[in-house]
N, C-alpha and C positions, 0 to 999 in steps of 0.2 A: 915572569909571572908564574905563580904556583898553580899547578893544575889540581883541581879537586878530585879526590878518589871517586870511583864509580859508586853510587849509592842507589839502592833499589827503592823507588817510591811505589807505594802500594797502588793497586788498581783503584781508580777513583770510585768505581761502583761498589766495591766491597772494602770495608775498613778493617784494619787489624787492631786487635785488642790484646793487652797483656793482663792476665788474671793472676793475682797472687792469693793463694789459698792457704789458710792456717787450719790445722786439724789436731785433734787429740786422739792418740792411738788407744784403742781398747778392743776387747774381744768381739763386740758387736760390729765395730768398724772393720776389723780384719775379716770377718765372715762375709762382708759385702764386697770385698776387693775383686773376686772373680767376675761378678756381674758388672762392677764398675769398669774393669779393664775391657770387657766386651764392648761396653758403650764407648769408651775412649778409642778403642781400635776402629770402631765403625766411623767415628768422627775423623780420625786420621785418614782412613781410606777414602772418605768423601772430601778430603782437602779442607775440612773445616778447622781442624787443629793442625798447626804447623809444628809446634814443639810441645812436649809434655815432659816436665822434669820434676822429680820428687827428691826431697832431702829428708831422710829420717832423723838426721842430727837436729835439724830445726823444726821438724814436723811441718814443713812448708812445701807447697806445690806451685810451680810456675807454668802457666799455659799460655801459649801464643795462638790466637785463633782468629778466624775471618768471619765477620758478620756485618750486617748493614747498620745495626744500632746496638747500643748498650742493653736495651730491653731484650733484644734477640739473644745477646750473650747470656743474660739472666735466665731466659727460657731454656737455653742449652744446658746451663749449669744445674738448673732445678730438676732436670731429667736424670741426673746421676743418682744412683742408690745411696751415695755418700753425702749428698747435699746437706742433709740435716746435721751433719757433724762439722760443717765448715763455717768459718767466717772468711770473707774475701773482699778484695778490692778489684775494681775493673778500671783500667786505664786505656784510653784510645791512643794508639801509636801513630806517629807522623812519619818516622823513618825506620825502616828495618834493613839492617845491613849485617853481613857476616859472610863467612867462607861459603856457606851453602847457597848464597845468592849470587855468587860470582861465577863467571864462565871459567872453565878449566884453562890452564896455561897451554898455549899452542907450542908444540915442539916441532921444529922443521925436520924433515927426514934427511 
């Protein structure tokens, strides 16, 4: 019988969402990045954002965050100074798995 790998299922009280953001780079956008980064850092420090990834090649951002509802995610996104420059999709996640969610390998002494 095959054993299934360990998979991290999210806390049932708090859901995880993947937000895919598209943006167009311009000077106004660039001027708001420091304030936006301050906001993103605060959300990371509060464990609201798990991952924040930006591709300049595709001008796309991927954010994995924790919230109770999609409308709460919308409220979080709208507080960013860059919000008016974005188009985005929000998807609720069922399974989140990866190296960061695994226990470290045990090495016997």
